[in-house]
N, C-alpha and C positions, 0 to 999 in steps of 0.2 A: 505493501501499499503504498503511498504516496500523501506527503503532507505539504497543504497550501502557507498562506502566510499565517503569523500567528494571531490569536483572539487577541480583540479590542475589548479595554473595558467596558463600551457602553453596550457589548453581548449579555456580562453578567447584572444588569441593571433589572431584566424582567425577572418574571416570578420562579422559582426553582423549576418548577413543571415544566416550564417552556424550553427554558435554557436545556435542561438535562439530558433529553435527546441528541443534541446539537454535538456531545460531549462524545456520543459514541464514537468511537474508530481515531477520534483524536491522540495525538502525542503529547505525554506527557510527562519529563524529564526533569531530572533533580542531580545536582552535580556537587559534589563534596571533594575535599583532599583526595578520599581515596579516587575517585573517577565519577563517571556519569552513568547512572541508572535509567532508561525510558522504556515507559511501557505504551501499548496502543490499547487504553480503556475500552472495554467491552461489557462493564456493567456499573449502575449507577443508580442511586436512588434520591429524590427530593424530597425535602421536609420545607413546610411553610414556616411560618412564625408567628409574633404575638397572638395568643386568644385566638388562633386560627388551625392550629395542628398540636394533638395532644402526642405526637412523636416526637416532636421537634424540641429542641436545649431551650428554644427562645418561646416556648408555648407560654408560661409564665411570667417573660418579661426579663428586662436585665438585667445581668449579676454581675459577678468579677469574673466568674468562669468561662460567660458566653459573652460576653463586652466583642469578640469580635464580631461575630453574627451581626450584630446592629454598626458595623465600620463600612469602611469603603468595599466597594465588591471588587471578587476575583481576586481575596485574600484567602490566607490558608488559615481554619478554623483546625483545631486539633483536639482532641479529647483521649483521655484512656477511659477503655471497657474493660471492666473485670479487673480491674486496678491494676493489670500487666500491659495492657495490650495501647498501641497508640489507633486512630484511624482518624483519618485524611478528610478534609473537608473541602467545599470551595461558597465561599461568601458570596449570595446575590440578595439582590433589589440594592434600591438606591442607599445613601449612609443616612443611619439612623431609622432604617425598618431593616428588618431579620427576617432571611431566608435561608436556605444551604444544599448542598449535593454533595452526599455522601459518596465516595471515590470507591466501591464494591469488590472492582476486579478489574485486571488487566495483563497483557500478555507482552512480557519481556521483548525487547525489542532491540533494545543496547544494553550492554554489560551484565551480559546472563553470568558470567564468571562472578563478578562482585555481586551479584543480588541473590548467588548460589552461597558464598561466602558465608552471608550475612544469614540466608534460610538455613541453610545445613545441605551436605553434599549428597543426603538420599532424598532430597526432594525432586521429585518428577516437577520435572519441564513445565506442563500446565499449570501445575501447582504452586509455581513458584510467588505471585499474585495473586492468586485465585481468594480472595474475602478480602476484607476492607483491613484486617491487622494485619495481612500476609504481605498485603500491596505496599504499608506504611513502611514496613520492614525491610521489603527486598530494594525498595526503594531509598533506606535511609532517612527517613523522616522523622523529627526528632519530635514531641512534645512542646519544645521548647520554639519552633519554630513557628507557632501558633501566632498568628498576625501578617506572616511574611507573604511579597507580593507573588504571585505564583505568574504576573507577566513578567518578570525581572530577574538577571542570575540572585543564586545559584538554579530557579525553577524556568521551567518554559513550558507553554502549552501549546500548541499549534493544531487549527484547523485538520480533518483531513479535505481533502482534495473532493471528496465527494459525499454525498450524505447519507449513512447508514442505515440499512433494510434494519429496523430494531423492530421487539417485542417489548410488552407493555405485561405486568402483571402486579398486583400488592406486593408493599414491600416485606423483608423478609422480618419475621418475627415481629413486629410491631402490630398495638392495638390503639384500638381508640373508639369513640360511641360508634354504634352498629358495626367494631370490627375492623380489620386489617384492610380488605377488600374496599371499606370507604376510599382508603385512599393506592387508588391502583398510582404509582408513583416508583416503582421500581421501571427502569427500562436499560436492554440489554442484548445481544446480538448473539439473535439465536443460534443453537446448534455449534456453538463455539466455546470447545473444550475449559476454556479459560474463566466461563462463567461458573460463579458460585452458585451448589445448590440451593435451591429455594426452601425455606423452613418457614410456615404458616405459626404464626403466635399462637402458644398454649399458656390459657391462663395456669393461675398458681391454684390447685385444690385446697381449697378452706377444710380445714378438720371440722367435725360434725359439734357442737357442743355437747359436755357430758351432762 
């Protein structure tokens, strides 16, 4: 696949669910002192903002941890999941509003050797960045990079030359009023082996009162 011009910041001033499909097939790269790892994005999820989306970190308003989501678009929003893994998101909407796109999976197209050192020699090629935590680890994205500009060094984000044909589903493991199907904002490249397995939200069972 070939890539065209870099994304412009204005492309991220729209709602996340409109921007997300445009990222499929895009080249996303991160350069560190170790070298560059780039992926072709194959799966993303959109999240709306304050008061609009129970699955979003911005749903209950701005705080210290999610302040980046309310800032300039095309910035990196990072967070820990399970207290140990970093996930990478792209901020959308104008400054002062909040929305984001979770980068769920990608195909490593540059720097495979470096990605493998970070992920482990025994990891299958398709699994190097197959899942949001794996993607961040393969690319060497630290939690401390939250707020970084994804349109300038050490990051790069380039449009695919052609718009990718994509599929849509409910988001992975996310609940909300009426269930996760109310938010069909997971976008992915169908039949691509690097797309992560879909897992529906499973509500926690409450023990009966004795």
